[in-house]
C-alpha positions, 0 to 999 in steps of 0.5 A, a space after each residue: 854275832 858279827 858286827 856287820 850283818 852283811 857277813 853274818 853266817 846262817 844255818 837254816 834248819 828246815 827246808 819247807 815253805 817258810 825257809 824256802 822264802 826266808 833263806 833267799 831273802 836273807 841271802 839277797 840282803 848279804 847274809 851268808 848261808 853256810 848249811 841247810 838241814 832237813 830230814 828230806 834230802 830232796 828238800 835240803 838239796 834243792 834249797 841249798 843249791 838255790 842259796 849256794 851252800 851245803 846241806 845235811 840230813 843228819 842233825 849231828 852234822 849241823 855245823 857249829 860255827 855259824 852266827 845264826 841258826 834259823 829253825 823253820 820247822 813244824 811246831 810239833 817237830 821243834 821240841 824233839 829236834 832241839 836236843 839233837 842239834 850240837 851245842 854252839 855259841 850262835 843266836 838261835 831263833 825259831 819262826 813259829 807263831 804259837 810256840 813260846 820263845 823259851 822253848 829254846 832256852 835249855 839249848 842256847 844262851 842266846 835265842 829269840 823269835 822272828 815270825 813273819 806274818 804271811 802264808 808261804 809256798 815254795 813255788 811262789 816268791 814272797 815280797 818280805 818288804 811288805 810283810 809284818 815281822 814280829 820279833 822277840 829276844 831273850 834280852 834287850 841286846 839280842 832283841 836289837 840284833 833281831 831287829 837289825 836282821 828283820 829290818 833288812 828284809 821288812 819295812 815293818 818290824 814289831 817287838 811282841 811277847 810270846 803271848 801276843 804272838 800267839 794271838 796274832 797267829 790265831 787271828 791269822 788262822 781265821 784270816 788266812 787258813 779258814 778263809 782258804 778253806 772256804 775257797 776250797 768249799 766254794 770250789 767244790 760246790 762249783 765243780 759239782 755243777 761243772 763250773 770254774 772257780 775263776 768266776 769267783 775271783 773278781 768277787 774274792 778280789 773285791 772282798 779283799 780290797 774292801 777291808 783295805 778301806 773299811 773295818 771288816 764288820 762294816 764290809 760284811 754283806 749277804 743274807 745273814 746280815 739281815 737274817 733272811 731265813 728263806 734264802 738261807 734255808 734254800 741254800 742249806 738245802 743245796 748242801 749235801 755235805 753235813 759239815 758244810 751245812 753246819 758251817 753255813 748255819 753257824 757262820 750265818 748266826 755269827 754274822 747276824 750277831 756281829 751285825 746286831 752288835 754293830 747296830 745296837 746302841 750301848 745300854 746305859 742301864 745301871 
């Protein structure tokens, strides 16, 4: 790695949602993109044009003289892709939440992780300055390098182990992916009655705003908190999808148990 982060050359391996946000953010901070690899020519060429570098769809043509190799591909793809990348002396990093850092160890002497805790879309620009970025390096020297890289795009850089990162990713799945699934379920319920999803947006915004001020358990409301069986049974009768009916019952039970834990004083029995 060069002493000056600004002239660090970067190869981006993957051109999906994360790479399409991370690559422009790094370039804006002075990093030098030299190539984008993707199996999809369209994805690779679009991202390469955006950041002003070349692209390839062949692993054997990935350039070998860059300082930094950023692997931003699906978790199940990475282990199969790594043996195909030509060996080099650059710093290899992956960006996955659930993969151990040492998946890179057989292929590079210098490796680590930069994991931005955010949901990404190609057509929506991300403000990385407010995104927590979790890092892990194969040794203290490389971790300092990663802290310097991540610190150029984010105000919140946190070193964590692979095991801790897995738990962070799990929490993120509940907070983001599962929550968005619930939005989709709500949209389905409304669309069946020819109602627009945007009637829920003020409610969604207020719910999200409350957890900036309150512990999520304290912010919980609704019939399940008081276990109002009459209301819950009437609502379950409206559901025709067996999966949504099951989810309604199980999540309501979870909400009620959570409310009991919050209000029940601790036992002092020996």
